[in-house]
N, C-alpha and C positions, 0 to 999 in steps of 0.2 A: 734853460736846462730842463731835461726830462728826469723824472724820478721813477725808479723801478724797484719793486719789492719782490724779492725771490722767495716764493712760497709754495713751490711745487714738490718739495721733498716728501718722502714716504714717512719720515719720522720714526724710523726703526728703533733708534736709541731711546725713544720716549714711550715705547710700548709698555703697558697695555693702553695708555691714555689715547694713543693714536689709532687704536682699534675702534674707538667710539667717535673721535673727532679728528679732523686734520690738525696737524701741529699748529697751523696758523690760527685755528679757532679755539685752541686750548686756552682757558681763561686764566689770566693773572690779575688778581684783585678784582675778579668778576668782569674783566674786560678781555676780549679775544686779543691774542698777541698781534693779529693783523691790524687791529685798530690802533695799537701803539705805533706800529710801523707806518701806517698812513699818516698819523699825526706827526711823526718825525719828518717824513718826506715833505709834507705840506708846509713845514717851516721854511722850506727852500723854494718849492715850486708847486703850483696847483696841478701840473700835468703829471699824473701818476699812472703806472701800469703795474699789474700783478700777474705773475705767471702761475698757472694752476695745473696740477696733474693728479696727485693723490686726493681721494674724496672729492672729485671734481664737482659733483652735483651740490654738495654742501657749500663748497667755496663759491660757486657761481650764485647760489641762492643768497648767501650772506652779502656778497658784493652788490647784487642787484638791489637788495633791501636797504643796505646801510652805507653804500659808497657809490651811488649813481654817478656816472661820468668817468669812473675809473676804467681804463682800458684793460681788458682781460685777454691775456695771451694763453690759449689752451694748448697744452702739450698732450695730445690724445694718446698716442701709441707708446711713447717712452718719455721719461724725464730727460731733459736736454742738458742738465747741469748748469753751472753759473755762467759759463761762456756761451753755450748753445742757446740759453734763454735770451741773451742779448742779441745773438745772431738772428734769432727768430723775430725779434722786435726791431730789427734794423730799419725797416721802412717807416715804422712809427717814430723812431728816434729822429730820423730825417735830418742829419747834419748837426744835431745838437749835442752838447756834452751831457753826461748822465750822472746822476746821483743814484747809487745802488745801495740797498740795505737788506740785510737778512731778516726774515720775519721773526726768527727765534732769538734775535739779539736784543736784549733789554738794555738800552744804553741811553746816552744823552737825549732827552726828549726834544731838544731844539738843536738842529744840525746847521743852523745858519752861521754860527761862529766857526764851525769846521770848514765850511765852504768859503768863508770870507778870506780874501787875500790869495786865493788859489791862482796860480799863474796861467791856468788854462791849457797847459802843455803836458806837465808831468801827471802821472797817476798818483793820487793822494789817498792814503788809507788812514782811517781812524784806528788807533791802537791803544791798548791798556797794558799797564805794567803787570807782567805775570812771568816770573822766572821759572815756574814749575811746568807750564805748558806754553812755551814761547813759539811764535811763528817766525819772528824776525830778530836778528841780532842777539839772540839768547835771552832777551828780557821782554820783548813786546809780543802781545797776543792781538791778533786782528779783532777789532771790536765791532764788526758787523756793518761798517759803512765805508763807502769809497766814492770818489769822484773820478771820472775818466773823460778825456777829451774824445771828440768824434773820431779822431785819427786812430784811437786805440780800439774803436768799436766797429768801424765801417767794414773791415775785412773779416770779421768773425763769422764763422759758419754756423748754421743751425743744426749741426750734428752734436751729439753729446760730448761735452768737454768742460773743463773747469778754468776759471779765470787765473788761478795761481800759475798753472802750467802754461797757459796760452799768453798771458800778458804780464802778470805781476813778477814772476821769476825773471823773465827776460829784462824787464824794466829795472829790477833790483840789480842784476848783473851789469847793466849799463849805467848804473848810478842815476837812474831817472825815476826812482820810486821814492815818494815823499811820505814819511811816517809822521802823523800828527797825534801825539798823546792826548787822551781825554782825562779830565779830572773827575768826570762823572763815574758813578758806579757802572759796572758792566757785568752782565750775566748772560752766558749762552744757555738758553733754556732747553737744550736738546736732550737732557736726561732727566729722569724723575727727581733726582737729588737737586739738580740745579733749578728745575721747575719749582720745587717746593721752596727753595731759597729765594727765588724771584718773587713768589707770592708773599713771603714773610718780609722781604725788603719793602715791597710796595705797601704792605699793611702796617709797617712799623713793628712787626713781630707778633701781631695778633692773628688768630685763626681767621681764615677767609671762608665765609659760608655763602654758598650760592643761593640764588633766588629759588624759593619753593623747597629748599632742603629742610628736613625735620631733624632737629638735634635734641634728643632727650638725655643722652649720656654726656660724658665729659670730653671736651675737645681742647687740646693744647697745641699751639703752634702747628696747626694742620690746615689742610684744604678740603672742604666738603663741596663737591660739585652740585650744581643746580639739580633739584629733584632727588638728591640722595637722602639717605636716612641713617641716623646714628641712634641705635637703641639705648634704652635706659641703663642697661648693664654693660655698656661699652665705654672704653676709655681710649680715645685716639690721641696719640702724642707723636709729633713729627711724622704724620701720615697723610695720605691722599685717599679720600673716599670717593670713588667714581659713581656716576649716576646709576650704573647697573649693579651696585652693591659691592664690587670688588674694592679691596684696600691695598694700596702700595705703602710699604714701610721702607723708604729709601735710606734712612739713617741706620 
């Protein structure tokens, strides 16, 4: 099996954080989201690929330094979407099934149980109960991981397209889409509010202070990026202080 981490997005919903870092390198618990994703994939397979587009230089530099051996798929001119990314990687996948995970999905750290027992034919999606923002059957939200057979990948084009339209919806209509609920917590870190929630989940509710940050004031249930500063007269509560001094108050 090959593992693919989808990490090429612009992260527009996560601005202004993504004006400084690509979404994949935004830290949760002082670890880049990309590192969590690589850890998830490697519980199933050592063969991993990452697609990159936004902040390409930063992404390639991080991967070269911290994840040697990972295959890097560069989408230079335009982002190819979730289906186009797999189409671009078709030769690398080379007749193998694939495990795909979203870089901004903070979900089960070990995906081996999710893959165990897969029939090798149907598309299998990891889902989490969410009746407020469902993707399937009115109660299930996609939890950022799927396994797909080679037969579902081999004809994908490398033009911009998404997997829901190209593969998941047709499989659902044909009764060939398998939904596997997870008992693990799941957070889509795509917005500042959810990003803050992910940090507090990982830290057990304590503030997360980045390396080299200077905190002289009060900080409660907040995230302070590496190199940032909180002055003595400041009180941050449910906030994100960025390295350039800007503050997000998502609550």
